[in-house]
Every structure is written in C-alpha cells, then in structure tokens.
VOLUMKE-805153 format. One record per residue (C-alpha): x, y, z; residue in three letters; residue number from 1. Coordinates in Angstrom, 2 decimals. Each point is the difference from the previous one (the first is absolute). Example, Ala and Ser with C-alpha at 12.3 -4.5 7.8 and 13.67 -1.06 7.14 Angstrom:
BEGIN
{xx=12.30; yy=-4.50; zz=7.80; r=Ala; k=1};
{xx=1.37; yy=3.44; zz=-0.66; r=Ser; k=2};
//
This chain:
BEGIN
{xx=-83.88; yy=-167.06; zz=1.58; r=Met; k=1};
{xx=0.46; yy=-1.60; zz=3.40; r=Tyr; k=2};
{xx=-1.05; yy=1.30; zz=3.40; r=Arg; k=3};
{xx=1.34; yy=-1.96; zz=2.74; r=Ser; k=4};
{xx=-3.06; yy=-1.41; zz=1.70; r=Ile; k=5};
{xx=-0.06; yy=1.44; zz=3.97; r=Pro; k=6};
{xx=1.12; yy=-2.66; zz=2.58; r=Ala; k=7};
{xx=-3.68; yy=1.27; zz=1.95; r=Glu; k=8};
{xx=-1.64; yy=-0.85; zz=-3.30; r=Ser; k=9};
{xx=1.76; yy=-3.92; zz=-0.05; r=Leu; k=10};
{xx=-0.96; yy=-0.35; zz=3.12; r=Leu; k=11};
{xx=-3.73; yy=1.30; zz=-0.70; r=Ile; k=12};
{xx=0.08; yy=-2.97; zz=-2.38; r=Leu; k=13};
{xx=0.87; yy=-2.80; zz=2.52; r=Leu; k=14};
{xx=-3.49; yy=-1.77; zz=-0.40; r=Pro; k=15};
{xx=0.30; yy=-0.74; zz=-3.44; r=Leu; k=16};
{xx=3.12; yy=-2.09; zz=0.53; r=Phe; k=17};
{xx=-1.45; yy=-1.94; zz=2.87; r=Leu; k=18};
{xx=-3.18; yy=-0.89; zz=-2.25; r=Leu; k=19};
{xx=1.79; yy=-2.47; zz=-1.94; r=Gly; k=20};
{xx=-1.30; yy=-1.14; zz=-3.67; r=Cys; k=21};
{xx=-3.48; yy=0.44; zz=-0.32; r=Thr; k=22};
{xx=-1.80; yy=-1.23; zz=-3.47; r=Ala; k=23};
{xx=-2.88; yy=3.47; zz=-0.23; r=Thr; k=24};
{xx=1.02; yy=2.97; zz=1.67; r=Thr; k=25};
{xx=-1.39; yy=2.77; zz=-2.24; r=Tyr; k=26};
{xx=-2.42; yy=2.09; zz=2.08; r=Arg; k=27};
{xx=-2.47; yy=2.47; zz=-1.65; r=Leu; k=28};
{xx=-2.29; yy=3.29; zz=1.14; r=His; k=29};
{xx=-3.48; yy=-0.16; zz=-0.11; r=Pro; k=30};
{xx=-0.65; yy=2.54; zz=-3.00; r=Arg; k=31};
{xx=3.21; yy=-1.75; zz=-1.56; r=Phe; k=32};
{xx=-2.00; yy=-0.74; zz=-3.11; r=Lys; k=33};
{xx=-1.49; yy=3.72; zz=-0.44; r=Glu; k=34};
{xx=2.98; yy=1.48; zz=0.19; r=Arg; k=35};
{xx=1.79; yy=-2.65; zz=-2.65; r=Phe; k=36};
{xx=-3.28; yy=0.58; zz=-2.29; r=Glu; k=37};
{xx=1.23; yy=3.48; zz=-0.92; r=Gln; k=38};
{xx=2.67; yy=0.92; zz=-2.46; r=Ser; k=39};
{xx=3.54; yy=0.17; zz=1.50; r=Arg; k=40};
{xx=3.00; yy=1.66; zz=0.24; r=Thr; k=41};
{xx=2.33; yy=-2.41; zz=2.00; r=Val; k=42};
{xx=3.47; yy=2.20; zz=1.87; r=Ala; k=43};
{xx=2.62; yy=-2.63; zz=1.25; r=Ile; k=44};
{xx=1.83; yy=1.21; zz=2.50; r=Ile; k=45};
{xx=3.33; yy=-0.95; zz=-0.38; r=Gln; k=46};
{xx=0.55; yy=-3.62; zz=1.36; r=Pro; k=47};
{xx=1.75; yy=-0.14; zz=3.09; r=Gln; k=48};
{xx=2.33; yy=-3.00; zz=0.21; r=Met; k=49};
{xx=2.47; yy=-0.83; zz=2.12; r=Lys; k=50};
{xx=2.63; yy=-2.86; zz=-0.60; r=Ile; k=51};
{xx=2.64; yy=-1.08; zz=2.19; r=Cys; k=52};
{xx=2.77; yy=-2.27; zz=0.14; r=Arg; k=53};
{xx=-0.03; yy=-2.16; zz=2.93; r=Leu; k=54};
{xx=3.58; yy=-1.03; zz=1.07; r=Thr; k=55};
{xx=1.08; yy=-3.55; zz=1.78; r=Ala; k=56};
{xx=0.24; yy=1.88; zz=3.62; r=Gly; k=57};
{xx=-3.52; yy=1.16; zz=-0.66; r=Gly; k=58};
{xx=0.62; yy=3.81; zz=-0.98; r=Val; k=59};
{xx=-2.47; yy=1.04; zz=-2.54; r=Ser; k=60};
{xx=1.68; yy=2.63; zz=-2.46; r=Glu; k=61};
{xx=-2.12; yy=2.70; zz=-2.05; r=Phe; k=62};
{xx=0.34; yy=-0.11; zz=-3.52; r=Met; k=63};
{xx=-0.67; yy=3.41; zz=-2.18; r=Tyr; k=64};
{xx=0.23; yy=-1.83; zz=-3.54; r=Glu; k=65};
{xx=-1.47; yy=-2.97; zz=0.62; r=Trp; k=66};
{xx=-3.01; yy=2.34; zz=1.62; r=Ser; k=67};
{xx=-0.08; yy=2.31; zz=-2.83; r=Met; k=68};
{xx=0.03; yy=-2.67; zz=-2.55; r=Gln; k=69};
{xx=-2.71; yy=-2.07; zz=1.98; r=Ser; k=70};
{xx=-2.19; yy=3.31; zz=0.39; r=Gly; k=71};
{xx=0.57; yy=0.95; zz=-3.77; r=Asp; k=72};
{xx=-1.06; yy=-3.42; zz=-1.19; r=Leu; k=73};
{xx=-3.13; yy=0.45; zz=2.43; r=Ala; k=74};
{xx=-1.28; yy=3.27; zz=-1.38; r=Ser; k=75};
{xx=0.43; yy=-1.49; zz=-3.72; r=Lys; k=76};
{xx=-1.47; yy=-3.79; zz=0.61; r=Leu; k=77};
{xx=-3.06; yy=2.25; zz=1.82; r=Leu; k=78};
{xx=-0.42; yy=2.55; zz=-2.50; r=Ser; k=79};
{xx=-0.04; yy=-2.64; zz=-2.62; r=Glu; k=80};
{xx=-3.03; yy=-2.28; zz=2.13; r=Arg; k=81};
{xx=-1.97; yy=3.06; zz=1.08; r=Leu; k=82};
{xx=-0.65; yy=1.52; zz=-3.95; r=Ala; k=83};
{xx=-1.02; yy=-3.51; zz=-0.36; r=Gly; k=84};
{xx=-2.27; yy=-0.43; zz=2.58; r=Leu; k=85};
{xx=-2.19; yy=3.03; zz=0.28; r=Phe; k=86};
{xx=2.12; yy=3.47; zz=-0.02; r=Ala; k=87};
{xx=-0.61; yy=2.22; zz=-3.20; r=Lys; k=88};
{xx=3.79; yy=1.88; zz=1.04; r=Arg; k=89};
{xx=2.36; yy=-1.12; zz=2.74; r=Val; k=90};
{xx=1.54; yy=2.88; zz=1.71; r=Ala; k=91};
{xx=3.17; yy=-0.38; zz=2.02; r=Phe; k=92};
{xx=1.54; yy=2.52; zz=3.24; r=Ile; k=93};
{xx=3.51; yy=-1.02; zz=0.89; r=Asp; k=94};
{xx=0.75; yy=2.63; zz=3.33; r=Pro; k=95};
{xx=4.01; yy=-0.10; zz=-1.33; r=Leu; k=96};
{xx=-1.40; yy=2.11; zz=-3.22; r=Asp; k=97};
{xx=-1.82; yy=2.76; zz=2.61; r=Leu; k=98};
{xx=1.02; yy=2.78; zz=2.14; r=Asp; k=99};
{xx=1.16; yy=-0.31; zz=3.67; r=Gly; k=100};
{xx=-3.72; yy=0.62; zz=1.02; r=Glu; k=101};
{xx=-1.97; yy=-1.62; zz=-2.45; r=Gly; k=102};
{xx=2.87; yy=-3.44; zz=0.95; r=Arg; k=103};
{xx=-1.10; yy=0.47; zz=3.34; r=Asp; k=104};
{xx=-3.58; yy=-0.13; zz=-0.50; r=Phe; k=105};
{xx=-0.10; yy=-3.18; zz=-2.23; r=Ile; k=106};
{xx=2.51; yy=-1.33; zz=2.97; r=Asp; k=107};
{xx=-2.63; yy=0.34; zz=2.31; r=Ser; k=108};
{xx=-2.58; yy=-1.14; zz=-1.77; r=Gln; k=109};
{xx=2.30; yy=-3.48; zz=-0.42; r=Ile; k=110};
{xx=0.46; yy=0.07; zz=3.72; r=Gly; k=111};
{xx=-3.93; yy=-0.21; zz=-0.09; r=Met; k=112};
{xx=-0.49; yy=-2.82; zz=-2.37; r=Phe; k=113};
{xx=2.57; yy=-2.19; zz=2.12; r=Phe; k=114};
{xx=-2.36; yy=1.27; zz=3.26; r=Thr; k=115};
{xx=-3.10; yy=-0.90; zz=-1.38; r=Val; k=116};
{xx=1.25; yy=-3.36; zz=-1.28; r=Ser; k=117};
{xx=0.88; yy=-1.09; zz=2.81; r=Ser; k=118};
{xx=-3.67; yy=0.91; zz=1.25; r=Ser; k=119};
{xx=-1.62; yy=-2.70; zz=-2.80; r=Val; k=120};
{xx=2.18; yy=-2.41; zz=1.08; r=Val; k=121};
{xx=-0.10; yy=-0.14; zz=3.38; r=Glu; k=122};
{xx=-3.66; yy=1.04; zz=0.40; r=His; k=123};
{xx=-1.74; yy=-1.44; zz=-3.45; r=Asp; k=124};
{xx=2.36; yy=-3.22; zz=-0.54; r=Phe; k=125};
{xx=1.10; yy=-0.98; zz=3.24; r=Lys; k=126};
{xx=-2.56; yy=0.68; zz=2.17; r=Arg; k=127};
{xx=-3.22; yy=-0.15; zz=-2.02; r=Lys; k=128};
{xx=0.66; yy=-2.92; zz=-2.23; r=Lys; k=129};
{xx=-2.34; yy=0.44; zz=-2.36; r=Lys; k=130};
{xx=-0.03; yy=-0.99; zz=-3.44; r=Arg; k=131};
{xx=2.53; yy=1.69; zz=-2.50; r=Ala; k=132};
{xx=-1.80; yy=1.72; zz=-3.20; r=Gly; k=133};
{xx=-3.02; yy=1.27; zz=0.61; r=Arg; k=134};
{xx=-1.41; yy=3.27; zz=0.49; r=Glu; k=135};
{xx=-0.55; yy=0.52; zz=3.98; r=Asp; k=136};
{xx=-1.49; yy=3.01; zz=1.55; r=Gln; k=137};
{xx=2.19; yy=-0.44; zz=3.04; r=Ser; k=138};
{xx=3.11; yy=0.69; zz=-2.17; r=Phe; k=139};
{xx=0.66; yy=3.99; zz=0.00; r=Arg; k=140};
{xx=3.66; yy=0.77; zz=0.22; r=Tyr; k=141};
{xx=1.22; yy=3.39; zz=-1.14; r=Thr; k=142};
{xx=3.34; yy=2.04; zz=-0.54; r=Leu; k=143};
{xx=-2.68; yy=3.24; zz=0.44; r=Gly; k=144};
{xx=-1.16; yy=2.30; zz=-1.95; r=Pro; k=145};
{xx=3.63; yy=1.73; zz=0.43; r=Glu; k=146};
{xx=1.57; yy=-2.63; zz=-2.68; r=Val; k=147};
{xx=-2.56; yy=2.52; zz=-3.18; r=Ser; k=148};
{xx=3.08; yy=2.00; zz=0.24; r=Arg; k=149};
{xx=1.64; yy=-2.75; zz=-2.10; r=Leu; k=150};
{xx=-2.15; yy=1.94; zz=-2.68; r=Lys; k=151};
{xx=2.67; yy=2.74; zz=-0.09; r=Glu; k=152};
{xx=2.38; yy=-2.58; zz=-1.73; r=Phe; k=153};
{xx=-3.12; yy=-2.13; zz=-2.10; r=Ala; k=154};
{xx=-2.75; yy=2.81; zz=-0.57; r=Pro; k=155};
{xx=-1.96; yy=-2.65; zz=-1.73; r=Asp; k=156};
{xx=0.48; yy=-3.09; zz=2.39; r=Ala; k=157};
{xx=-3.35; yy=-1.69; zz=1.23; r=Asp; k=158};
{xx=2.14; yy=-2.16; zz=1.80; r=Leu; k=159};
{xx=3.50; yy=-1.00; zz=1.18; r=Phe; k=160};
{xx=1.93; yy=-3.28; zz=0.63; r=Leu; k=161};
{xx=2.48; yy=-0.54; zz=2.87; r=Phe; k=162};
{xx=2.46; yy=-2.30; zz=0.06; r=Cys; k=163};
{xx=2.52; yy=-1.37; zz=2.10; r=Ala; k=164};
{xx=2.30; yy=-3.27; zz=0.71; r=Ala; k=165};
{xx=2.79; yy=-1.23; zz=2.25; r=Gln; k=166};
{xx=2.21; yy=-2.45; zz=-1.76; r=Lys; k=167};
{xx=3.39; yy=-1.34; zz=2.06; r=Ser; k=168};
{xx=2.34; yy=-2.02; zz=-2.37; r=Ile; k=169};
{xx=2.33; yy=-2.74; zz=1.12; r=Trp; k=170};
{xx=4.08; yy=0.34; zz=-0.59; r=Thr; k=171};
{xx=1.64; yy=-3.15; zz=-0.63; r=Pro; k=172};
{xx=1.22; yy=-0.19; zz=3.20; r=Gly; k=173};
{xx=-3.01; yy=0.05; zz=2.13; r=Arg; k=174};
{xx=-1.67; yy=-2.57; zz=-2.53; r=Val; k=175};
{xx=3.17; yy=-2.82; zz=0.53; r=Ser; k=176};
{xx=-0.15; yy=1.44; zz=3.84; r=Met; k=177};
{xx=-4.16; yy=-0.78; zz=-0.13; r=Ala; k=178};
{xx=1.15; yy=-3.83; zz=-1.59; r=Val; k=179};
{xx=2.26; yy=-0.63; zz=2.70; r=Val; k=180};
{xx=-2.26; yy=0.85; zz=2.38; r=Asn; k=181};
{xx=-2.98; yy=-1.96; zz=-0.93; r=Gly; k=182};
{xx=1.87; yy=-3.35; zz=-0.34; r=Leu; k=183};
{xx=0.16; yy=0.57; zz=4.27; r=Val; k=184};
{xx=-3.29; yy=1.17; zz=0.40; r=Gly; k=185};
{xx=0.24; yy=3.57; zz=0.16; r=Phe; k=186};
{xx=-2.04; yy=1.82; zz=-2.55; r=Phe; k=187};
{xx=0.92; yy=3.86; zz=-0.92; r=Met; k=188};
{xx=-2.55; yy=2.64; zz=-0.28; r=Pro; k=189};
{xx=-0.84; yy=0.97; zz=-2.96; r=Val; k=190};
{xx=-0.56; yy=4.08; zz=0.05; r=Gly; k=191};
{xx=-3.31; yy=1.45; zz=-0.09; r=Ser; k=192};
{xx=-0.84; yy=0.37; zz=-3.83; r=Asp; k=193};
{xx=-3.12; yy=1.38; zz=-0.86; r=Trp; k=194};
{xx=-2.20; yy=2.09; zz=-2.84; r=Met; k=195};
{xx=-2.85; yy=2.25; zz=0.89; r=Ala; k=196};
{xx=-2.29; yy=1.92; zz=-2.83; r=Leu; k=197};
{xx=-3.03; yy=2.18; zz=0.57; r=Ala; k=198};
{xx=-2.22; yy=2.04; zz=-2.66; r=Val; k=199};
{xx=-1.38; yy=3.28; zz=1.72; r=Ile; k=200};
{xx=-2.06; yy=2.55; zz=-0.72; r=Asp; k=201};
{xx=1.18; yy=2.92; zz=-1.18; r=Ala; k=202};
{xx=-2.61; yy=2.35; zz=1.21; r=Asp; k=203};
{xx=-0.79; yy=-1.77; zz=3.55; r=Thr; k=204};
{xx=3.15; yy=-1.64; zz=0.72; r=Gly; k=205};
{xx=-2.41; yy=-3.27; zz=0.39; r=Asp; k=206};
{xx=1.71; yy=-3.40; zz=-0.04; r=Val; k=207};
{xx=-2.09; yy=-1.93; zz=-3.44; r=Leu; k=208};
{xx=1.73; yy=-2.58; zz=-0.17; r=Trp; k=209};
{xx=3.25; yy=-2.12; zz=2.16; r=Phe; k=210};
{xx=2.57; yy=-2.90; zz=-0.74; r=Asp; k=211};
{xx=3.09; yy=-0.93; zz=1.01; r=Tyr; k=212};
{xx=2.23; yy=-3.03; zz=-0.41; r=Val; k=213};
{xx=1.77; yy=-1.49; zz=2.66; r=Asn; k=214};
{xx=3.92; yy=-1.15; zz=-0.97; r=Lys; k=215};
{xx=-0.15; yy=0.82; zz=-3.62; r=Pro; k=216};
{xx=2.89; yy=-1.09; zz=-1.24; r=Gly; k=217};
{xx=3.03; yy=1.65; zz=-1.62; r=Asp; k=218};
{xx=-1.60; yy=3.16; zz=-0.82; r=Leu; k=219};
{xx=3.09; yy=1.27; zz=-3.01; r=Arg; k=220};
{xx=-0.89; yy=-2.89; zz=-2.14; r=Asp; k=221};
{xx=-2.83; yy=1.58; zz=-2.48; r=Gln; k=222};
{xx=-1.17; yy=-3.77; zz=-0.25; r=Asn; k=223};
{xx=-0.84; yy=-0.61; zz=3.83; r=Val; k=224};
{xx=-1.77; yy=3.71; zz=-0.07; r=Leu; k=225};
{xx=-1.80; yy=-0.92; zz=-2.98; r=Asp; k=226};
{xx=-1.34; yy=-3.08; zz=1.52; r=Lys; k=227};
{xx=-1.22; yy=2.11; zz=3.22; r=Ile; k=228};
{xx=-1.50; yy=2.69; zz=-2.33; r=Leu; k=229};
{xx=-2.16; yy=-2.49; zz=-1.54; r=Thr; k=230};
{xx=-1.58; yy=-1.59; zz=2.36; r=Lys; k=231};
{xx=-0.21; yy=3.40; zz=2.18; r=Val; k=232};
{xx=-1.99; yy=1.68; zz=-2.93; r=Phe; k=233};
{xx=-1.80; yy=-3.49; zz=-1.09; r=Tyr; k=234};
{xx=-1.67; yy=1.08; zz=4.03; r=His; k=235};
{xx=-0.30; yy=3.24; zz=-1.12; r=Leu; k=236};
{xx=-1.63; yy=-1.12; zz=-3.47; r=Ser; k=237};
{xx=-2.01; yy=-2.48; zz=1.67; r=Glu; k=238};
{xx=-1.46; yy=2.22; zz=2.54; r=Thr; k=239};
{xx=-1.34; yy=2.28; zz=-2.63; r=Arg; k=240};
{xx=-1.61; yy=-2.42; zz=-2.02; r=Ser; k=241};
{xx=-1.99; yy=-1.03; zz=2.93; r=Gln; k=242};
{xx=-2.45; yy=3.07; zz=-0.38; r=Gly; k=243};
{xx=-0.36; yy=-0.54; zz=-4.06; r=Glu; k=244};
//
C-alpha cells in the first residue's frame, strides 16, 4: 500500500520543515462552508507515510514495514474520524490496487499535492502570516480539475482526502551519540519530520481545507496518530460549526 515518496517531492516540502512549531495551522478556501454543507462521500487516498531509521552515522534507511504499518493505521483512523464528523460514506483509493496507468495517474496527483502543499506553506504561512482558521478570499489553491479523474476509482466521491508524512526513528546508537555530543555542547540534527493533510473538491480540485503538523512524533504508534488526528479534526469540526 505504500508508494515511495519521490526525493524531489521531499525537497518541495522543505518549507514545512523550516517553519517550526505553529499553534493553529489550518487554512480554508472561501467556499469551504458551502461545499461542506452538502452531503458527503469522501475518498481517502492511501496515506503516503515514509518512516526511516536514522543511524548513528546519519544514514537514513527507508523502512518498508514501518511505513506500511503507519499508512494502514492512518487510513483506519482517518476513516473513523471522517465517518464521525460529516462523511455519509468513506471510500478508499490505493495506488497499488490499480493497474499501471491508473497507478501512475494517482502518483501524479500525489506529486501535485506535494507541490501545492509547499506553495500553501511558503506563500500563505511564511509570507502573509495571517490568522489561521478563517475563510479567506485569497486562499485559492488547487490541484486542478484533472483530479476529478480520480472519481473513476470512487464514482460517488464529493471530496478527496490526501495525507502524507515523514518520520525519522533514531537508532539506539544515534541516541547514545546525541547524549554524549550534548554533554560537550554539540547538538545533532533531529531530522525533518512532518505530516500534511488536505481536503480537495473532487470536481474542481480546489483545496478546501489544509492542515499540517510539524514534528508529529512516532507515526507507528496508534496513540500518537490518534492524538494528532484528534487535534486536526477538532480544527475541522470547529470551522464547520462557525457557519451553523
């Protein structure tokens, strides 16, 4: 179920790594309430979770089983949250369940998600520094109408939910080295850990809602993921209630 995140996509998301901790990070499209008032079928694109082991020598080793574990767990928890919040039906789209052409198309849309996410962070967070959690006429980001082709795999979908993350797990050797280095005043880089989510209009490709978490913790742990998604979906439910 896991497709390796391309290196160029990780570079695109570099602004997310540099922002540091932010209290409230979600953003809303001006048509957010209008679109969410309607009946919903949400299709979850299989979460792209990249979990690596970071060695004492600073070598990052991709861990397939950990990544699979995290992606499946995220998919399960996202489904539960969506069903409890607003979705009448939750569908799933997994690239590995499809043939070559379908898989390639979904991968291209995941790549577009990385590109747009970077743009949101760079222009809407770092430069504008406006207040989060409000509909804004200037918040207009899109994956483009071509994303509607994903409805071939989930015909009833009104919305698509994209989710991706990266986490580095330190080996015991790296932890020990960090302790020793810290005693002499040298602090080792902690790595670039992040999680980004977006709800996309299935017809237009517009980003209706965007949120991200910097340094989310061990994404293999259900309690950690559950805590993150509790906060993220609290933001989402909070924004919906503003219009009621």
